N, C-alpha and C positions, 0 to 999 in steps of 0.2 A: 317140527324140531325143538327138543328143548334147550334152554339156556342154561349154560354151564359158566363157572367161575373159571380163575385162571389154573385152578389145580384140577379142571374136569370134573369136579363135582356138580349135580345138577342143582340150580338154583330154587327154592321152593317159594311160591308166591307168598306174600305176607300182606296182612291188614295193618295198617298204618293209622293212629288217630293222631292229628296235630292239633292242639288246644291254644288259641292266642293268635289268631291269624289277623287280629286288627291291630297289632302291635308293629312295629318297625321291621322286625326280622322276619315274622309269621306272615305280614303283607306282602312282601316280597317275594317270599318262598311260595306263597300263594299265587302269585302273579305268575312265577316261572314254571307253577304245576300246569296253571289255565293255558299258557304259552305252549307247552307241551301235548296238551289234550287237542289243539289244534292240528297237530300233524297226524291225519288219519292212518298213516302207514304203519305208526310204530305198534309194538306189540301189545302196549298197555293202553291203548284207544278203547275205551268203554268200560276201562277198570276202575276209574277214580269217580268217587262221589265226594261231592261237598255237601255239608249241613250249614246251615247259620242258625246256630243257638246261643240262647242268652245261658252262661253256664250257672249263674247263681239260681236260676229257676226252671230249669228245664229237665224234665225225668228223661229225656232221651239220652242225654249225655252219659249215664252210669251204664246202660247198654253198648254206647256205642265204645267206650272204655273195655268193657269186658269181652267182647267179640275181636279187640284188638290185639296183634301179636306184639306191637311197638306203640306206645304213647309218648308224643314230643310236646312237652308243654312249654309253651313260650309265655305263660300269662306272668305278669310281675306281681 
């Protein structure tokens, strides 16, 4: 069964890239996401990936940003 919003429109999946998980807000958001991953019966189980990168010198960051539908930038 497809997930729908309050108007009955199908909710499309989206790739989100969050940068800045080491800060206050990012670390709390990551902890919350990791808690959600523990709930095996939820529809997004297995759909979340975590990458630990140094944004100053890791070439993988650009590729992760390019393939994302939304970038949450929490770096200062």
